[in-house]
C-alpha positions as CSV (number, residue, x, y, z in Angstrom):
1,M,0.0,0.0,0.0
2,I,1.2,3.6,-0.6
3,T,0.6,6.5,1.6
4,F,-0.7,10.0,1.2
5,D,2.8,11.4,2.1
6,D,4.5,9.0,-0.4
7,I,2.3,10.4,-3.1
8,Q,3.0,14.0,-2.2
9,R,6.8,13.4,-2.3
10,T,6.6,11.5,-5.6
11,L,4.4,13.5,-7.8
12,T,6.0,16.2,-9.9
13,G,3.8,19.0,-11.2
14,L,1.4,18.6,-8.2
15,K,-0.8,21.7,-8.3
16,K,-3.2,21.2,-5.4
17,V,-4.2,18.5,-2.9
18,L,-7.6,18.1,-1.3
19,P,-7.0,15.5,1.4
20,G,-9.8,13.0,2.2
21,R,-10.1,10.8,5.2
22,Q,-7.9,7.9,4.1
23,E,-4.1,7.9,4.5
24,H,-3.4,4.6,2.7
25,Y,-4.4,3.4,-0.7
26,A,-4.7,-0.2,-1.9
27,Q,-3.4,0.1,-5.5
28,V,-3.1,2.5,-8.4
29,V,-5.5,2.0,-11.3
30,A,-6.0,3.8,-14.5
31,D,-8.9,1.7,-15.8
32,S,-12.1,2.6,-14.1
33,R,-13.4,-0.9,-14.6
34,Q,-10.6,-2.2,-12.4
35,A,-11.2,0.2,-9.5
36,S,-11.9,-1.3,-6.1
37,P,-12.6,0.1,-2.6
38,G,-9.5,1.9,-1.2
39,D,-7.8,2.4,-4.6
40,L,-6.2,5.5,-6.1
41,F,-7.7,6.2,-9.6
42,V,-5.6,8.2,-12.1
43,A,-7.7,9.9,-14.8
44,V,-5.6,9.9,-17.9
45,R,-6.5,11.7,-21.2
46,G,-6.0,9.1,-23.8
47,T,-6.2,9.0,-27.6
48,H,-9.6,7.3,-27.7
49,T,-11.2,8.3,-24.4
50,D,-10.7,10.6,-21.4
51,G,-10.4,9.1,-17.9
52,H,-11.9,12.2,-16.4
53,R,-15.3,11.0,-17.8
54,Y,-15.2,8.0,-15.5
55,I,-14.3,9.6,-12.2
56,Q,-17.9,9.3,-10.9
57,D,-17.9,5.6,-11.8
58,T,-14.8,5.0,-9.7
59,L,-16.2,7.0,-6.8
60,A,-19.2,4.7,-6.9
61,R,-16.8,1.7,-6.8
62,G,-15.3,3.1,-3.5
63,V,-12.0,4.6,-4.6
64,A,-10.2,6.5,-1.8
65,A,-8.3,9.0,-4.0
66,V,-8.4,10.5,-7.4
67,C,-5.4,12.0,-9.4
68,C,-6.6,14.2,-12.2
69,E,-5.9,17.3,-14.3
70,E,-9.3,18.9,-13.7
71,L,-11.6,18.6,-10.6
72,P,-15.3,17.8,-11.0
73,P,-17.7,20.6,-10.1
74,D,-18.4,19.3,-6.6
75,P,-15.5,17.0,-5.4
76,D,-16.4,14.5,-2.7
77,P,-14.7,15.7,0.5
78,S,-14.3,12.2,1.8
79,V,-11.9,11.4,-1.1
80,A,-8.4,12.6,-1.5
81,W,-7.9,14.7,-4.7
82,F,-4.5,15.2,-6.3
83,L,-4.6,17.8,-9.0
84,V,-1.7,17.6,-11.5
85,A,-0.5,19.2,-14.7
86,D,-0.1,15.9,-16.5
87,S,-2.0,12.8,-15.3
88,A,-0.2,10.5,-17.7
89,Q,3.2,11.6,-16.2
90,A,1.7,11.2,-12.7
91,L,0.5,7.7,-13.6
92,G,4.1,6.6,-14.4
93,E,5.4,8.1,-11.2
94,L,2.7,6.5,-9.1
95,A,3.2,3.2,-10.8
96,A,6.9,3.3,-10.0
97,L,6.1,4.2,-6.4
98,Q,3.6,1.3,-6.1
99,Y,6.2,-1.2,-7.3
100,G,9.1,0.1,-5.3
101,N,10.9,2.1,-8.1
102,P,12.3,-1.1,-9.7
103,S,14.3,0.6,-12.4
104,R,16.5,2.1,-9.7
105,H,17.6,-1.5,-8.8
106,L,18.4,-2.4,-12.5
107,L,20.7,-1.1,-15.2
108,L,17.9,-0.3,-17.6
109,V,18.7,0.6,-21.2
110,G,16.0,1.8,-23.6
111,V,16.2,1.6,-27.4
112,T,14.3,3.9,-29.6
113,G,14.1,4.4,-33.4
114,T,12.0,3.4,-36.4
115,N,13.7,0.2,-37.2
116,G,16.1,-2.0,-35.2
117,K,14.6,-1.6,-31.7
118,T,13.7,-5.2,-31.3
119,S,17.0,-6.5,-32.8
120,V,19.2,-4.3,-30.6
121,A,17.2,-4.8,-27.3
122,T,16.9,-8.6,-27.9
123,S,20.6,-9.0,-28.8
124,L,21.6,-7.1,-25.7
125,Y,19.4,-9.4,-23.6
126,H,21.0,-12.5,-25.2
127,L,24.5,-11.1,-25.0
128,F,24.3,-10.4,-21.2
129,R,22.6,-13.7,-20.6
130,H,25.4,-15.4,-22.5
131,L,27.9,-13.6,-20.3
132,G,26.3,-15.0,-17.2
133,R,24.4,-11.9,-16.1
134,K,20.7,-12.1,-15.2
135,A,18.7,-9.8,-17.5
136,G,15.2,-8.9,-18.5
137,L,13.7,-7.9,-21.9
138,L,10.7,-5.9,-22.9
139,A,10.3,-6.1,-26.7
140,T,7.8,-6.4,-29.5
141,T,8.5,-10.2,-29.6
142,G,7.6,-10.6,-25.9
143,I,8.8,-10.1,-22.3
144,W,11.6,-12.1,-20.7
145,I,12.1,-12.1,-16.9
146,D,15.5,-13.8,-16.8
147,D,14.6,-17.2,-18.4
148,T,10.8,-16.8,-18.1
149,F,8.8,-15.7,-21.1
150,R,5.6,-13.6,-21.1
151,P,3.7,-12.7,-24.3
152,T,2.8,-9.1,-25.0
153,R,0.6,-7.2,-27.4
154,H,2.4,-3.9,-27.2
155,T,6.0,-2.8,-28.0
156,T,6.1,-0.8,-24.7
157,P,3.5,-1.9,-22.1
158,D,1.3,0.6,-20.2
159,A,2.9,2.3,-17.2
160,L,1.5,0.0,-14.6
161,A,2.3,-3.2,-16.5
162,L,5.8,-1.9,-17.3
163,Q,6.6,-1.2,-13.7
164,R,5.1,-4.6,-12.6
165,H,7.3,-6.4,-15.1
166,L,10.4,-4.5,-14.0
167,A,9.6,-5.3,-10.4
168,E,9.4,-9.0,-11.3
169,M,12.8,-8.7,-12.9
170,V,14.2,-7.3,-9.7
171,E,12.6,-10.1,-7.7
172,A,14.1,-12.6,-10.1
173,G,17.6,-11.2,-9.4
174,C,18.1,-9.5,-12.7
175,E,20.9,-6.9,-12.8
176,Y,20.1,-5.6,-16.3
177,A,17.0,-4.8,-18.3
178,F,16.7,-3.9,-22.0
179,M,13.5,-2.4,-23.5
180,E,12.1,-0.9,-26.6
181,V,10.9,2.6,-26.2
182,S,8.3,3.3,-28.9
183,S,7.4,6.8,-29.9
184,H,3.9,6.2,-28.6
185,A,5.2,5.3,-25.2
186,A,7.4,8.4,-25.0
187,D,4.6,10.7,-26.1
188,Q,2.0,9.1,-23.8
189,R,4.5,9.2,-20.8
190,R,4.4,5.5,-20.3
191,I,8.1,5.6,-19.4
192,A,7.6,8.3,-16.8
193,G,9.0,7.2,-13.4
194,L,11.8,5.1,-15.0
195,T,15.5,5.6,-14.2
196,F,17.5,4.7,-17.3
197,A,21.2,3.8,-17.3
198,G,21.4,4.4,-21.0
199,G,19.5,5.2,-24.2
200,I,20.1,4.1,-27.8
201,F,18.8,5.8,-31.0
202,T,18.9,3.6,-34.1
203,N,17.4,5.6,-36.9
204,L,14.4,7.6,-38.0
205,S,12.2,7.1,-41.2
206,Q,8.6,7.3,-42.0
207,D,6.2,5.5,-39.7
208,H,3.3,6.1,-37.4
209,L,2.3,9.3,-39.1
210,D,-1.3,8.3,-38.5
211,Y,-0.6,9.2,-34.8
212,H,2.2,11.8,-35.0
213,K,0.9,13.6,-38.1
214,D,4.4,14.6,-39.4
215,L,8.0,13.5,-39.1
216,R,9.0,16.3,-36.9
217,A,6.5,15.4,-34.3
218,Y,7.5,11.7,-34.6
219,L,11.2,12.7,-34.1
220,Y,10.5,14.9,-31.1
221,A,8.4,12.1,-29.4
222,K,11.6,10.0,-29.5
223,K,13.7,12.9,-28.5
224,R,11.6,13.3,-25.4
225,F,13.1,10.0,-24.2
226,F,16.7,11.2,-24.8
227,D,16.0,14.6,-23.2
228,A,14.9,12.9,-20.0
229,L,17.9,10.7,-19.6
230,P,19.8,11.5,-16.3
231,K,23.4,12.9,-16.4
232,E,24.7,9.6,-15.0
233,A,23.3,7.7,-18.1
234,F,24.8,7.2,-21.6
235,A,23.1,8.4,-24.8
236,L,24.3,6.3,-27.8
237,A,23.1,7.5,-31.2
238,N,23.6,6.3,-34.8
239,A,26.0,8.7,-36.5
240,D,24.8,7.3,-39.9
241,D,21.4,8.9,-39.3
242,R,21.3,12.7,-39.7
243,N,18.8,13.0,-36.9
244,H,21.3,11.7,-34.3
245,R,22.5,15.3,-33.6
246,V,18.9,16.4,-32.8
247,M,18.6,13.4,-30.5
248,L,21.7,14.3,-28.6
249,Q,21.6,18.0,-28.5
250,N,19.7,18.5,-25.3
251,T,20.4,15.3,-23.3
252,R,22.1,15.5,-20.0
253,A,23.5,12.0,-20.5
254,A,27.1,11.3,-21.7
255,K,27.0,11.5,-25.5
256,H,28.4,8.7,-27.7
257,T,28.0,7.6,-31.3
258,Y,28.2,4.4,-33.3
259,G,28.0,3.8,-37.0
260,I,29.2,1.8,-40.0
261,R,29.3,4.5,-42.7
262,F,30.4,7.7,-41.0
263,P,33.0,8.4,-38.3
264,A,31.8,7.4,-34.9
265,E,33.2,6.4,-31.5
266,F,32.1,2.8,-32.0
267,R,32.7,2.0,-35.6
268,G,31.6,-1.2,-37.4
269,K,32.7,-2.4,-40.8
270,V,31.3,-5.2,-43.0
271,K,34.2,-7.3,-44.2
272,E,32.2,-10.2,-45.8
273,M,28.5,-11.0,-46.1
274,H,26.8,-14.3,-46.7
275,F,23.4,-15.8,-46.2
276,E,24.7,-17.6,-43.2
277,G,26.1,-14.5,-41.5
278,T,28.5,-11.6,-41.6
279,L,32.2,-11.0,-40.9
280,L,32.2,-7.7,-38.9
281,E,35.1,-5.6,-37.8
282,L,34.7,-3.7,-34.6
283,E,37.5,-1.5,-33.2
284,D,40.1,-3.3,-35.4
285,R,38.9,-6.7,-34.2
286,E,37.0,-9.2,-36.5
287,V,34.0,-11.3,-35.4
288,W,31.7,-13.6,-37.3
289,V,28.0,-13.0,-36.5
290,P,24.9,-15.0,-37.6
291,F,23.2,-11.9,-39.0
292,V,22.8,-10.6,-42.5
293,G,22.7,-7.1,-44.0
294,E,24.2,-3.7,-43.3
295,F,21.2,-2.9,-41.1
296,S,22.2,-5.9,-38.9
297,A,25.8,-4.8,-38.8
298,S,24.6,-1.4,-37.7
299,N,22.4,-2.9,-35.0
300,L,25.2,-5.1,-33.7
301,T,27.5,-2.1,-33.6
302,A,25.0,-0.5,-31.3
303,V,24.9,-3.6,-29.2
304,Y,28.7,-3.6,-29.0
305,G,28.8,0.1,-28.0
306,A,26.2,-0.3,-25.4
307,A,27.9,-3.3,-23.8
308,R,31.2,-1.5,-23.7
309,L,29.5,1.5,-22.1
310,L,28.0,-0.8,-19.5
311,G,31.5,-1.9,-18.6
312,V,31.9,-5.2,-20.4
313,P,35.5,-5.9,-21.6
314,Q,36.0,-5.9,-25.4
315,E,37.0,-9.6,-25.6
316,E,33.9,-10.7,-23.7
317,V,31.6,-8.6,-25.9
318,L,33.1,-10.0,-29.1
319,Q,32.9,-13.6,-27.9
320,G,29.2,-12.9,-26.9
321,L,28.4,-11.4,-30.3
322,S,29.6,-14.5,-32.1
323,A,27.3,-16.7,-30.0
324,L,24.1,-14.6,-30.4
325,P,21.0,-16.4,-31.7
326,P,19.1,-14.7,-34.6
327,V,16.2,-12.5,-33.6
328,P,12.8,-14.2,-34.4
329,G,11.3,-13.0,-37.7
330,R,14.3,-10.8,-38.6
331,F,15.9,-12.0,-41.9
332,E,14.9,-15.5,-40.9
333,V,16.1,-17.8,-43.8
334,I,14.2,-21.0,-44.8
335,V,15.6,-23.1,-47.6
336,S,13.5,-25.5,-49.7
337,P,14.6,-28.9,-50.9
338,E,14.8,-27.4,-54.4
339,G,17.3,-24.7,-53.3
340,V,14.8,-21.8,-53.0
341,R,15.5,-19.4,-50.2
342,G,12.6,-17.9,-48.3
343,I,13.3,-14.9,-46.1
344,V,10.8,-13.8,-43.4
345,D,11.3,-10.3,-42.1
346,Y,9.3,-7.9,-39.9
347,A,10.1,-5.0,-42.3
348,H,6.9,-2.9,-42.4
349,T,8.1,0.5,-43.3
350,P,9.5,1.9,-46.6
351,D,13.0,2.2,-45.1
352,A,13.0,-1.3,-43.6
353,V,11.7,-2.9,-46.8
354,G,14.3,-1.1,-48.8
355,K,17.2,-2.1,-46.5
356,V,16.2,-5.8,-46.5
357,L,15.9,-5.9,-50.3
358,K,19.3,-4.1,-50.7
359,A,20.8,-6.6,-48.4
360,I,19.4,-9.4,-50.6
361,A,20.8,-7.7,-53.7
362,Q,24.3,-7.7,-52.1
363,L,24.0,-11.5,-51.6
364,R,22.9,-12.4,-55.2
365,H,25.5,-14.1,-57.3
366,G,23.9,-14.4,-60.8
367,E,20.5,-14.8,-62.3
368,E,18.5,-15.5,-59.1
369,R,15.2,-13.7,-59.0
370,V,13.9,-11.8,-56.0
371,I,10.2,-12.4,-55.4
372,T,8.7,-10.1,-52.8
373,V,5.5,-10.7,-50.9
374,V,4.4,-7.6,-48.9
375,G,1.4,-5.8,-47.6
376,A,0.6,-2.9,-45.3
377,G,-1.2,-2.9,-42.0
378,G,-4.7,-1.5,-41.7
379,N,-5.6,1.5,-39.4
380,R,-2.0,2.7,-39.5
381,D,0.0,5.3,-41.4
382,R,-1.6,5.2,-44.9
383,S,1.0,7.6,-46.5
384,K,3.7,5.0,-46.4
385,R,1.8,2.4,-48.5
386,P,2.6,3.8,-52.0
387,R,6.3,4.3,-51.0
388,M,6.6,0.7,-49.7
389,A,5.2,-0.6,-53.0
390,R,7.5,1.7,-55.0
391,L,10.6,0.5,-53.3
392,A,9.5,-3.1,-53.4
393,Y,8.8,-2.9,-57.1
394,E,12.1,-1.2,-57.9
395,L,14.2,-3.7,-55.9
396,S,12.3,-6.9,-56.8
397,D,12.0,-9.0,-60.0
398,V,8.5,-10.1,-59.1
399,L,6.2,-8.2,-56.7
400,I,3.1,-9.7,-55.0
401,L,1.0,-7.3,-53.0
402,T,-1.1,-8.9,-50.4
403,S,-2.8,-8.4,-47.0
404,D,-0.9,-7.8,-43.8
405,N,-3.0,-7.2,-40.7
406,P,-5.9,-5.4,-42.3
407,R,-7.6,-4.8,-38.9
408,D,-10.8,-2.8,-39.7
409,E,-9.9,-1.9,-43.3
410,D,-10.7,-3.6,-46.6
411,P,-7.6,-5.5,-47.7
412,R,-8.4,-4.7,-51.3
413,A,-8.5,-1.0,-50.6
414,I,-5.1,-1.2,-48.8
415,I,-3.6,-2.9,-51.9
416,D,-5.1,-0.2,-54.1
417,E,-3.4,2.5,-52.0
418,M,-0.1,0.7,-52.4
419,L,-0.6,0.4,-56.1
420,A,-0.9,4.2,-56.2
421,G,2.9,4.4,-55.9
422,L,3.3,2.7,-59.3
423,E,2.7,3.9,-62.8
424,P,-0.3,2.3,-64.6
425,S,2.1,0.3,-66.9
426,E,3.9,-1.0,-63.8
427,R,0.8,-2.0,-62.0
428,N,0.0,-4.5,-64.8
429,R,3.2,-6.4,-63.8
430,V,2.3,-6.7,-60.2
431,I,0.3,-9.7,-58.7
432,T,-2.3,-8.8,-56.2
433,L,-3.8,-11.4,-53.8
434,T,-5.7,-10.4,-50.7
435,D,-5.3,-13.9,-49.2
436,R,-1.8,-13.8,-47.7
437,R,-1.6,-17.6,-47.6
438,E,-2.3,-17.8,-51.3
439,A,0.2,-15.0,-51.9
440,I,3.0,-17.0,-50.2
441,K,2.0,-20.2,-52.0
442,T,2.1,-18.4,-55.3
443,A,5.6,-17.0,-54.6
444,V,6.9,-20.5,-53.8
445,M,5.2,-22.0,-56.9
446,M,6.9,-19.4,-59.1
447,A,10.3,-19.7,-57.6
448,K,13.1,-21.7,-59.3
449,K,16.3,-23.1,-57.8
450,G,18.4,-20.2,-56.4
451,D,15.5,-17.7,-56.4
452,I,15.0,-15.7,-53.2
453,I,11.5,-15.0,-51.8
454,L,11.1,-12.1,-49.3
455,V,7.9,-12.3,-47.2
456,A,7.9,-9.0,-45.4
457,G,5.8,-7.2,-42.8
458,K,4.9,-9.7,-40.1
459,G,8.1,-11.4,-39.1
460,H,7.7,-13.0,-35.7
461,E,3.9,-12.4,-35.5
462,N,1.8,-15.6,-35.3
463,Y,-1.5,-14.0,-36.0
464,Q,-3.4,-12.0,-38.6
465,E,-5.8,-9.4,-37.2
466,I,-9.1,-9.1,-39.2
467,K,-12.1,-7.0,-38.0
468,G,-10.9,-7.1,-34.4
469,V,-10.2,-10.8,-34.4
470,R,-6.8,-12.4,-34.3
471,H,-6.5,-15.5,-36.4
472,H,-3.5,-17.8,-36.2
473,F,-1.1,-17.0,-39.0
474,D,2.6,-17.4,-39.1
475,D,4.6,-16.4,-42.2
476,R,7.3,-18.9,-41.2
477,E,4.8,-21.8,-41.0
478,E,3.3,-20.8,-44.3
479,V,6.6,-20.6,-46.1
480,R,7.7,-24.0,-44.8
481,K,4.3,-25.5,-45.6
482,A,4.4,-24.1,-49.2
483,M,7.9,-25.5,-49.6
484,G,6.9,-28.9,-48.4
485,L,8.9,-28.7,-45.2
486,P,7.9,-29.9,-41.8
487,A,6.0,-27.2,-39.8
488,E,8.6,-26.8,-37.1
489,V,8.8,-23.1,-36.4
490,T,10.7,-22.1,-33.2
491,R,8.4,-20.0,-31.1
492,D,9.7,-16.7,-29.7
493,H,9.5,-18.0,-26.1
494,E,11.8,-21.0,-27.1
495,Q,14.6,-18.8,-28.2
């Protein structure tokens, strides 16, 4: 239980307090439906609804305190009222208080950027586990509390769930925690109340403009995370991305850079690249890693830099990098008995699709064709659809446009918006199939020995969301099935 005095000491931006009769509160809740007698309800203004509308409902359920940005006309005097400037920020701070400020007992590193967040955070988790350290992970692919897996539906959980998971990591004896920090999480203050030991910026390209409206707002949502880093932390940014200077300019943390193209403190260089992996040079030392593509080399250079900044000796980091397992659904290669390579990748932005296809182009040796199967998610940034199709068309020999997670949209309408990125004469050379399973089957049927099939967009996901319902669907399973291989896909929680 938390006390009235604890809350007063914890909340920043506290404008006014109207104390009620109770001094102790059972738990912090932000969902009015979960409110119980003795709880503290935080009324958060969200994107779809406003928690202030449900204050009276929580009072009827017996809450003992309310934290809000605006008091009702006649506040109940028997209830404690905390008036704050930003209730989303307050929720994060109160959630941290409720769970004993777990991030202060961990070396917590956050990773933000359009692409690469999952790969960097997951690789850091596996690296430190390989080095014998207890660690936790909060990522798109799921949550790991040392060696225990928990599924998740969000890149960054809500503030209460986030603090609960971190507290579980502390209880499990974890020393380190690595997490993806999405732009939504930073903008919605879900990471409020966290103490970070470090932050990593991977890159910025078009995505989530349905939420942020423009690239500047998207960039500054991510920058909010870097600006809030404490001076004791490190801020590691990708020097190959021109936005790294903006990310670093106002942070109090120690500033560091990494990169593979431009001068940086931690510099990586691709020496050789094959379908089986990459020979990477890091600070004049070579290491073989089971990852493919320049984007992977960049991600691993970030992992190397972060590990060094966390105090791990170079030799240990290099040895750990060579033993890293691939990240589920990221350039995951499946080879058919006929010698056709299928690549399943989570690429779902124009930049990511382009990078994966460019990596494939570097690996081609002769007349192999590249057949790309790709779609775009419904109820998401529509402006990226034509750009994704344009890039996929230019960098593929055969393009099949299909459904991704259509959600509440018509899959055919999404494909039509993708086709808008092509000239009329080009559209006639594109195959369109709204059934993703049939699209994958068609690609495999068309492929000849040596051809490369890219199935992009869903990666590790094992579902397809249609009209609010999640149906089982795994690109890796479908590729294997179409190739006549046994359906033995390694689940994310078995990694």
